[in-house]
Each structure stands twice: as structure tokens, then as C-alpha cells.
N, C-alpha and C positions, 0 to 999 in steps of 0.2 A: 504493500499500500504506500501511496505517496501522500505526504502531508502538504496541503495547500492552505493558505490563510487569506481571508479577505479583510484582515484587520480585526475581526471580531473573534478570532480563535481558529485553531487548525481544523481542517476538514479532511477526513480520510477519502482518498479517491483511488480507484483501482489503477494500477500501473498500465500505461499504454504500451502494447507490445511493440517491440522494435522489428521492422521488416528485415528479412534476410538481406545481407549485403548484395547478393547476386541480383535481387530485384531492383536495387538502387542503381547498380552499374549497367544492367542490360535487361531489357524486357524480352519476352519471347518474340516480339515483333521487330527487333532491330536495336540500333544503338541506344544507349541510355540518353536521358535528357541532356546531361552535360556535354556529351559528344555531339549531339545535334546542334546545340547552341554554338559551340566553338566552330563546327563545320560551317554553319550558316554565316557566322561573323567573318570567318576567313574568306568565304565565297563573296561576301559583300565588300571585301578588301578593307575592312576596318580593324583598327587596334582596339583593345579594351578601353583605352583612354578616349579614342574618338567616338566610339559608341556611347560611352558614358556621358560625354559632352552633349551628344545629340538628344539623349533622353533625360538629361539633368541629374545624373548620379555620378558618383566617383568611380574611378577605375577599380578600386577595391570592391565596390558593390557588384560590378560586372564580374570580377574574378570570383566572388562568392557564388554568384548564380551559376557560373561555369565549373565550379569545383566538383571534381570526381567524388561521388558519394553524397553530395549535398542534395537533399530531397525536400527542402522547405520552400521551394519557389511558389510564390502566389500566382494565381492566374493573371491578376492585374500586372504583376512584374513581368511575367512572360509576354503579355500583350505589348507592354511598353518596349521590351527588349526587341521583339520581332518588328514592331512598328519602326524602331530606330534603324533597322537594317536597310530600310529603303523600299521602293516600289517592287512588287513582285514577290515579296516574302509574305507568308501567312502562317498563322498558328492553327493547327489542326488538332482539336481535342476529341478523343474517342472514348466511348464506354466499351470496355472489353468484357464479354460475358464469360462465364466458366466454360461454356462450350467452345468459344473461340480459343481460350487458353489451351484446352485439351487438344483441339485440332492442331494448333501450332506445335505442341509437343510431339504429336504424331508425325508431323511433316518435318520437323527440325532435327 
């Protein structure tokens, strides 16, 4: 159990399970998020600093979004990142069903 306080005392909360490292690095459908971000930025011909300037964040914030194993990107951060890459780039969010996952394992 994890202790969390709202100022009025501790509250017991169940611990949040940590996803396996493999799911952070790579999904059954291709490169991990961090790889896709870096590839897209390189394709756009931008440095982390240049992209950061375009979207109003620091180079360190871009580096954190691209960090191998970092899995706390918000949807709004990803939209800003992709928007800063320039015309022709798009963010594609998909819902993967258990059936899709099983099919990918069989094929892969």
C-alpha cells in the first residue's frame, strides 16, 4: 500500500502496478514511442533545441519525452511535439484490443 496525504492525514491507496519494461520499449506493433518521436524529429531535420523553441519548451523537456523507457507522455504533450515537427506529420492514437495483441503475437 502507498501512503498519500491530502493534508488532512494519510490515505492508503493500492500500489499501481509497474508495466513490464518490454512494453515500454516496444509494442507488438513496432517501435516504442520514444523511437518514433526521435525518428520523426530526425526526419523533420530538427534538433531537440529547435523543436523545443518551436513548441515553447526547453531542450531538456524534449529529451525527457524522447527518453528510452519514459512512459508518462501526455496526449497534449505528444500533440504539441508532433505539431512542432511541421506540415505532414500526424499523431495516430489507436485502441488495441486483446484480440489484436494475440494476433500480433501469432504473426510476429
